[in-house]
N, C-alpha and C positions, 0 to 999 in steps of 0.2 A: 502495498498500500505505499509506506512512505516511497520508494524508489519510481513506483510512479506517479504519485506527485511531486516528483524531483524532475523529473522525463521532462515531461509535461509543461511544469515552467522553465524549464534550460528552450521548450521548444516555443515557446511563448516570448522568451529573451529573444532568441536569433531571429523570428518573426518580426518583434518592435525591434532592431538593429537592419533589417534590411530588410525590412516596410516589407509591405505585399504583392508580387509577383506577380503581370498579366498574364494574363494562360489564351492558347487559342487553340483550336482546332479545324484540324484542316486534311490535306491529303496530299502526303508524296509528290511530285510532280518531275524531279528530279534531282538521282545521286549519283553524278558523275564525277563532281570536284571530290578533291582529297577532304576527307571532313566536313565536306559543308552538300547540304541539302537544300532543295527551293519546295519549300508549300507552299500550295494552294486553299486558300483561307479562302470561302465560300457567304458570304450574307445576306440575307434578307430584308426590305424596306420594303415601304408601300409607295410608290409613287405619287408625290403630291398633286398632284390634279389628276391624274386617269383613276387615282386608289388603285389600283393594279401595283398584283407584291413584282416586286422586281430581283431580284437575282443580280448579283455584280461580287465581280472576285479582285483579292490582293494576293500578290507575290511573295514571299518572305524567306529572304536567306538565312535558312538556321544554322548554328553547328553543333555539328553529331558527329561526337570522339570516336566511339567507339562503332562508325560504321554499321554500324545494325539496321536502317531504316532503308526502304526496297519503294521503285518504283511502287504506285498505288497502295501503297499504307495507308490506313490516314495514321494523326499522329497530334499526339498537344504537345506543344512549343511553350518557349516559358519570356521570356521578357529577361534581357541582363546588359550586363554593359558592351560597350564597343567595342565587337572583337576583330573588324576590321572594316574596309571602309561600306560596304550593304551590309556587313553580318550585325545583327542585335536580337539574337534571339536565339535561344540552345532547344537541343532536343530531352523535354522530360520524360516522357512514353512512347513506346505505340501502341497505341487503343487497338487496333485491326491490325491485323496480314493481310494483302492483297493474294486473290488466290488466281491469278494473272499467271501463265508459265513463260518464262522468260525465255 
């Protein structure tokens, strides 16, 4: 019981220090670069005049240290400090594997 409380307190302290990271879920569109993946995040919004649901996507470059994400995988990425000119995100987890045969 004491260990659980101590662990929870340490986790809350770490969150307070770093802040809450922004998270996005998207599909990997490219994994050809070294330790880098391209993730397409699709958002839906309502058109202001016609009230129709419109989908649009944006590409994010994310750091994949271990290289376990493949094209077609659904992944969760989190914001981080700038790692290069384009990379401001890193791979947190692979949510679903692609069933596509390469």
